[in-house]
C-alpha positions in Angstrom: -10.9 -5.6 8.1 -7.7 -4.9 6.0 -6.5 -1.1 5.5 -3.8 0.4 2.9 -1.9 3.2 4.6 -0.5 5.1 1.6 2.6 7.2 2.8 2.5 10.4 0.1 5.5 11.3 -1.9 7.6 14.4 -1.0 10.0 16.2 -3.0 12.9 14.5 -1.1 11.5 11.0 -1.7 10.6 12.1 -5.5 14.3 12.9 -5.7 15.5 9.4 -4.5 16.7 10.8 -0.9 16.8 8.2 1.3 15.6 8.6 4.6 18.1 9.2 7.6 19.9 6.3 9.2 18.0 7.5 12.6 14.4 7.9 11.0 14.8 4.5 9.3 15.9 2.7 12.7 13.0 4.6 14.4 10.5 3.4 11.4 11.8 -0.2 11.6 10.8 -0.1 15.5 7.5 0.7 14.8 7.5 -2.0 12.0 8.5 -4.3 14.5 5.8 -3.2 17.1 2.7 -3.4 14.4 4.6 -7.0 13.3 3.8 -7.9 17.2 0.7 -6.9 17.6 -0.3 -8.9 14.6 -1.5 -5.4 12.9 1.1 -5.5 9.7 0.5 -7.6 6.8 2.7 -5.7 4.3 5.0 -2.4 3.7 7.4 -1.1 1.6 8.4 2.1 0.2 8.6 2.8 -3.5 11.3 4.2 -6.2 10.8 7.5 -7.1 8.0 8.2 -10.2 11.1 8.7 -12.4 11.6 5.1 -11.9 7.8 3.9 -13.1 5.2 4.5 -15.4 1.5 4.8 -16.2 -1.0 3.2 -18.3 -4.1 5.3 -19.7 -6.6 3.1 -21.3 -8.9 3.4 -24.0 -11.4 1.5 -25.5 -10.3 1.8 -29.1 -6.8 2.1 -28.8 -4.3 0.3 -26.6 -3.0 1.5 -23.5 -0.8 4.7 -23.8 2.5 4.3 -22.0 3.9 7.6 -19.9 7.1 6.8 -18.4 7.7 9.2 -15.1 8.2 11.1 -13.5 5.3 13.1 -12.9 4.6 16.5 -12.2 2.5 16.5 -9.3 4.1 15.3 -5.9 1.6 15.4 -3.5 -0.6 13.0 -5.8 2.1 10.7 -5.5 2.6 7.5 -3.2 6.0 6.6 -1.9 5.3 3.7 0.2 2.8 1.7 1.7 1.4 -0.5 4.5 -1.1 -3.3 4.5 -2.6 -3.6 7.9 -5.4 -5.4 9.7 -7.6 -4.0 12.7 -10.9 -4.0 14.1 -12.0 -0.4 12.6 -10.4 2.4 10.7 -10.0 4.2 14.2 -7.5 1.5 15.3 -5.0 2.0 12.3 -5.6 5.8 13.0 -4.4 5.1 16.7 -1.5 3.2 15.8 -0.4 5.4 13.0 -0.5 8.6 15.2 2.9 6.5 16.9 4.5 6.6 13.1 7.8 8.5 13.5 6.7 10.6 10.3 8.6 14.0 10.0 7.0 17.6 9.5 4.7 17.9 6.5 4.2 13.9 6.1 1.1 12.8 4.9 -0.7 9.4 4.4 -4.1 8.9 3.3 -5.8 5.3 5.1 -8.2 3.4 3.3 -9.8 0.1 3.5 -9.3 -2.7 1.6 -12.5 -4.9 -0.1 -13.0 -7.7 1.4 -14.9 -10.9 0.2 -18.0 -10.3 2.1 -18.0 -6.8 0.8 -19.7 -8.2 -2.4 -23.4 -9.6 -2.6 -22.8 -13.4 -3.3 -26.2 -13.2 -5.2 -25.0 -11.0 -7.6 -20.9 -12.0 -8.0 -21.1 -15.7 -6.7 -19.0 -17.4 -9.6 -17.0 -14.4 -10.0 -16.1 -14.3 -5.6 -15.1 -18.1 -6.3 -12.7 -17.7 -8.9 -11.3 -14.5 -6.7 -11.0 -17.1 -3.4 -9.0 -19.8 -5.8 -6.7 -17.3 -7.1 -6.3 -16.0 -3.3 -5.2 -19.9 -2.3 -2.9 -20.1 -5.5 -1.5 -17.0 -4.4 -0.9 -18.4 -1.1 0.1 -21.6 -2.3 2.8 -19.6 -4.4 4.4 -17.6 -1.6 4.6 -20.4 0.9 6.9 -22.9 -2.2 8.7 -19.8 -2.8 9.7 -19.2 1.0 
């Protein structure tokens, strides 16, 4: 199973303040552990919401684009991991070891896998999705 770990934003991350070199080194060591264990598939930090935008969709009008920053820091994401594990509990155990600071918060959510979608209802779309995933993998290999 794959899980997305969302690292919640803080006032510092929204202000564009980078973590200390010591924290970055600790996080690097933690990421190395995840990679060596075959758990980490991807992960990165995000720039502040002031550098982003949101699109709000309507059936009757074109999408409305709103530039950041966005007010509710506690609702924003500052980074993420995509981890592969046997269970949510395994991911929780890994993340208990993460070198976060007092008050930091993360959210763990399982990603939908192809087998989560009933083939009898979504068969054609699942086949198309599988082809897209294969193409993404092919493109990634070509750019390495």
